[in-house]
TORDREN-862573 format. One record per residue: x, y, z of N, C-alpha, C in turn; residue in three letters. Coordinates in steps of 0.001 Angstrom, whole numbers, padded with zeros to 6 digits, always signed. Example, Ala and Ser with C-alpha at 12.3 -4.5 7.8 and 13.67 -1.06 7.14 Angstrom:
<rs>
+013190-005690+007800+012300-004500+007800+013200-003300+007800ALA +012850-002250+007080+013670-001060+007140+012900+000030+007870SER 
</rs>
This chain:
<rs>
-037533-009882+044323-037997-008815+044510-040085-008655+044741MET -040620-009508+044180-041694-010071+044109-042341-009509+045490SER -041133-011233+046434-040923-010562+048053-041238-009013+049153THR -040695-008277+048726-040046-007185+048696-041250-006340+048393LEU -041798-006420+047477-043047-005384+047026-043999-005672+047629ALA -044256-006796+048175-045589-007067+048829-044782-006554+050689ALA -044159-006566+050691-043953-006202+051774-044268-004705+051767GLN -043737-004189+051299-043658-002773+051614-042475-002169+050248GLY -043873-000640+051013-043364+000353+049567-040822+000900+049879ARG -040615+000618+050308-039092+000898+051005-038097-000716+051246TYR -037656-000280+050865-036620-001256+050408-034539-000727+051470TRP -035090-002212+052239-033582-002571+052920-033124-003050+053178TRP -031596-003606+053786-031017-004394+053116-029891-004380+054940MET -029952-005792+055427-029745-005901+056341-027940-005794+056204ARG -027132-005812+057320-026218-006253+057108-025437-007929+056625ARG -025946-008664+057038-026018-009615+056810-026227-010339+055219ASP -026640-008544+054576-027487-009292+053081-028644-009636+052776GLY -029176-009267+053658-030336-009514+053571-031448-008538+053493THR -032554-008879+052645-033004-007384+052805-034477-007880+053076PHE -035430-006608+052771-036913-006710+053276-037556-005329+052919TYR -038725-005514+052940-039914-004171+052532-040650-003867+053379GLY -040813-002401+053933-041526-001898+054811-042829-001205+053346THR -043537-000095+055216-044436+000189+054106-044188+001909+054715THR -043349+001850+056034-043331+003518+056203-041697+003316+056093GLU -040989+005078+055290-039814+005013+055304-038964+004632+056665TYR -039427+003849+057726-038729+003382+058730-037948+001870+058182GLN -036498+001639+059180-036414+000781+059249-036164-000021+060305PRO -036311-001666+060082-036127-002309+061324-035255-002007+062062THR -033931-001753+061547-032946-001378+062980-031998-000349+061766ASN -032402+000831+063013-031055+002012+062744-029647+001616+061357PRO -029651+000517+061586-028153+000478+061288-028281-000225+059479ALA -029174-001032+059036-029584-001222+058211-030197+000079+056570ASP -029474-000362+055310-028475+000854+054726-030551+000571+053765PHE -030524+002041+053362-032154+001767+052448-031664+001614+050571TYR -032390+000961+049588-031881+000542+049179-032501+001326+048038LEU -033879+001856+048082-035194+002336+047281-036614+002470+047130LEU -037367+003497+047231-037961+003488+047183-039067+003055+045806ASP -039598+001863+046137-040558+000707+045114-041738+001350+044789ALA -041850+003092+044199-043040+003365+044713-044261+002283+043589SER -044931+002607+043412-046588+002017+042279-046367+002637+041001PRO -045353+003481+040930-044878+003523+039151-043958+002870+039011GLU -042406+002294+040103-041958+001738+039899-041863+000029+039195TRP -042708-000028+040697-043014-001662+040627-044126-001883+039176ILE -045132-000645+038702-046238-001146+037449-045154-001310+036437ALA -043799-000952+036080-043021-000528+035003-042062-002180+034629GLN -042141-002818+036080-041959-003863+035534-043302-005514+035006TRP -044378-004607+035161-044998-005988+034623-045111-006936+035561GLU -044909-007026+036973-045106-008354+036665-043812-009363+036783GLY -042986-008917+035676-042449-009377+035641-040283-009059+036052ASP -040529-009688+037595-039222-009783+038489-038515-010520+037688TRP -038700-012105+037204-036631-012165+036492-036054-010807+035725PRO -037156-009748+034451-036217-009388+033961-036266-007654+034571LYS -036045-007786+035878-036600-007027+037845-034414-006725+038284ALA -034126-008340+038408-033382-008740+038782-032630-008818+037717VAL -033211-009060+036780-031782-008629+035066-031237-007409+035562GLU -031942-006682+035140-031477-005178+035195-030500-004673+036450VAL -031337-005072+037331-030261-004608+038700-029596-005031+039055MET -029173-006788+038681-028087-007285+039631-026482-006637+039183THR -026505-005842+038272-024857-005099+038217-025128-004076+039515PRO -025711-003638+039689-025895-002759+040135-025640-002975+042475LEU -026061-005081+042531-025414-005665+043678-024136-005239+043768PHE -022825-005258+042950-021499-005323+043999-021973-003953+044336PRO -022684-003202+044609-021910-001859+044709-022488-001702+045794ARG -022985-002743+046266-023361-002967+048114-022816-003511+048368LEU -021529-004002+048660-020626-005102+049576-019286-004531+050300ASP -019185-003361+050587-018522-002637+050981-019721-002567+052737PRO -021175-002340+052209-021940-002430+053625-021771-003371+054024TYR -022262-005145+053249-022359-006387+053818-021523-006140+055025ARG -021023-006242+056120-020899-007502+057425-019733-008560+056480GLU -018292-008894+056966-017890-010238+056858-018667-011161+058164GLU -018817-012563+056957-019060-013505+058572-018142-014586+059249PHE 
</rs>
């Protein structure tokens, strides 16, 4: 998550299950799935504790499974 935060405010997922961030609300591919607006306030709530952010958000990840392509 710290890598995504460094890439940009808007977080996306590709169909292969990889993630990336952008500074503008524009994906690198129109087929990519928008995840969230990692606003400065959202980032600040974790106080740099990215393992905690992953722990809190992990239960949401299975909801992304239908979006992923099978390889």
